[in-house]
C-alpha positions as CSV (number, residue, x, y, z in Angstrom):
1,M,175.3,202.4,41.2
2,N,178.3,200.4,42.2
3,T,180.9,198.8,40.0
4,D,179.5,195.2,40.7
5,N,175.9,196.1,40.2
6,E,176.8,198.2,36.8
7,F,178.6,195.2,35.7
8,K,175.8,192.9,36.1
9,H,173.4,195.4,34.8
10,N,175.2,195.8,31.6
11,K,175.9,192.1,31.2
12,A,172.1,191.3,31.5
13,Y,171.3,193.8,28.9
14,L,173.6,192.1,26.5
15,M,172.6,188.5,27.6
16,Q,168.8,189.6,26.4
17,Y,169.7,188.9,22.7
18,R,171.5,185.6,23.6
19,K,168.3,184.6,25.5
20,M,166.0,185.7,22.8
21,H,167.7,183.8,20.3
22,T,167.6,180.6,22.2
23,K,163.8,181.2,22.5
24,I,163.5,181.5,18.9
25,E,165.6,178.3,18.0
26,R,163.3,176.2,20.6
27,L,160.2,177.6,18.9
28,K,161.7,176.9,15.4
29,D,162.5,173.2,16.6
30,K,158.7,173.0,17.9
31,L,157.6,174.2,14.8
32,E,159.5,171.7,12.7
33,R,158.0,169.0,15.0
34,L,154.7,170.3,14.2
35,N,155.2,170.6,10.4
36,E,156.0,166.7,10.7
37,R,152.7,165.9,12.5
38,Y,150.8,168.1,10.2
39,N,152.3,166.2,7.2
40,L,151.7,163.1,9.0
41,K,148.2,163.5,9.6
42,G,147.2,163.4,5.8
43,V,148.8,160.1,5.4
44,S,146.3,157.9,7.3
45,Y,143.5,157.8,9.6
46,S,142.7,154.9,11.9
47,S,139.3,154.0,13.2
48,Q,140.9,152.2,16.1
49,P,140.8,153.9,19.5
50,S,144.1,155.0,20.7
51,S,145.5,155.0,24.3
52,T,146.7,158.5,24.0
53,V,145.2,161.6,23.5
54,T,145.1,162.5,19.6
55,Q,145.6,165.9,18.3
56,T,143.1,166.8,15.4
57,L,144.4,168.7,12.4
58,D,142.8,171.8,13.7
59,D,145.1,171.6,16.9
60,I,148.1,171.3,15.0
61,I,147.0,174.1,12.8
62,A,146.2,176.3,15.6
63,Q,149.7,175.4,17.3
64,K,151.4,176.1,14.2
65,E,149.9,179.5,13.9
66,Y,150.7,180.4,17.4
67,V,154.5,179.2,17.1
68,E,154.9,181.3,13.9
69,G,153.3,184.1,15.3
70,K,155.7,183.9,18.3
71,I,158.7,183.4,16.3
72,R,158.0,186.6,14.0
73,E,157.2,188.6,17.5
74,L,160.5,187.5,19.1
75,T,162.5,187.9,15.9
76,G,161.5,191.4,15.5
77,D,162.4,192.0,19.3
78,A,165.7,190.3,18.7
79,I,166.7,192.4,15.5
80,K,165.8,195.7,17.6
81,I,168.0,194.5,20.6
82,S,170.7,193.4,18.2
83,N,170.9,196.8,16.4
84,E,170.9,198.5,19.9
85,I,173.9,196.3,21.1
86,Q,175.6,197.0,17.7
87,D,175.3,200.5,18.2
88,K,176.8,200.6,21.8
89,L,179.6,198.1,20.5
90,L,180.5,200.8,17.8
91,D,180.9,203.6,20.5
92,L,183.4,201.7,22.5
93,D,186.8,203.0,22.1
94,N,188.5,199.6,22.1
95,Q,187.3,197.5,18.9
96,L,189.0,194.4,20.2
97,E,186.6,194.6,23.2
98,A,183.8,195.3,21.0
99,E,184.6,192.5,18.7
100,I,185.0,190.1,21.6
101,L,181.4,191.1,23.0
102,D,179.9,191.2,19.5
103,L,181.3,187.3,19.1
104,Y,180.3,186.3,22.3
105,F,176.8,188.0,22.7
106,L,175.6,188.3,19.1
107,E,177.2,185.1,17.4
108,S,177.2,183.0,20.5
109,H,180.8,181.9,20.4
110,S,182.3,180.7,23.8
111,L,185.1,182.7,25.1
112,N,187.4,179.7,24.6
113,E,186.4,179.9,20.6
114,I,186.8,183.7,20.6
115,A,190.6,183.2,22.1
116,N,191.4,180.5,19.4
117,D,190.1,182.5,16.7
118,L,191.7,185.8,17.7
119,C,195.0,184.1,18.7
120,Y,194.9,185.4,22.2
121,S,195.0,183.7,25.6
122,E,191.6,182.8,27.1
123,R,192.6,184.7,30.2
124,Q,193.4,187.8,28.2
125,I,190.1,187.4,26.2
126,E,188.2,187.0,29.7
127,R,189.8,190.3,30.9
128,L,189.1,192.2,27.5
129,Y,185.3,190.7,27.8
130,V,185.1,192.2,31.4
131,K,186.6,195.4,30.6
132,G,184.1,195.8,27.4
133,I,181.2,195.0,29.5
134,K,182.2,197.8,32.2
135,H,183.0,200.2,29.4
136,L,179.8,199.7,27.4
137,F,177.7,202.3,29.0
138,K,180.3,205.1,29.8
């Protein structure tokens, strides 16, 4: 595998956690909206026809159960991926590279935020970020 493909492969591996975390957050937001609808269903019922398709309480409960199950499933997968990534980061020789990758991929900080937090230039953080990704599977 050439260097560019290796870099892309390593980065895609690391991005799995961020993508999964984003999905989990979206599902948690959806669950919150479903909980609000669930709580509102018990407040009042109207015999007046509605112009939109209404959801029954059973529909909402079914959706809630599905979303809760998906959150549990994705959370389990995310924990597994996070643990694998953390093990790989511990194997890196340069722990500053490891810290940058940890902050970026596992804690979802931007490279700019990392540069500010670690008191390095953004360009230096970018260099260490790229080196860390390249060194990850060596």
